[in-house]
C-alpha positions, 0 to 999 in steps of 0.5 A, a space after each residue: 500500499 502506498 502512502 498518499 504524496 500531498 503535491 503542494 508540500 515541498 520536500 528536501 532531497 531526503 524527503 521531509 517537508 520544508 517551511 516557507 524559509 527552505 528548512 525542513 521542519 521535522 527530521 534530525 540535522 546534522 552539527 553542520 547544519 546547525 552550523 549552517 542555520 545559526 552561523 556558530 562554529 562547532 565548537 559554540 554547538 557542541 556548548 549549546 549542546 552540552 549546556 542543554 540549551 540546544 537539544 540533541 539526541 545521540 546516535 553512537 559517537 554522532 549527534 543529532 538536532 531535531 528541526 523543530 529545536 533549531 528552528 525554534 532557537 535560531 530561525 524564530 523572532 527573538 531567537 538565536 544567540 
């Protein structure tokens, strides 16, 4: 059984729905994605995750950040560091 696809929703190469700003609204981002969105360096992103200011998920030695958290911290009015 195939899942219906809404043709009105823009999607990225991984099939994640995109918001009007071009960034995904769901899924997990890499640290490199977070660096691009925030214009912060790798060390600063890891510091934010360590302090709990940026939620993250561990996969073995890798860290991923939920896109909703990135949107809340860096892409909303009043957000950002």
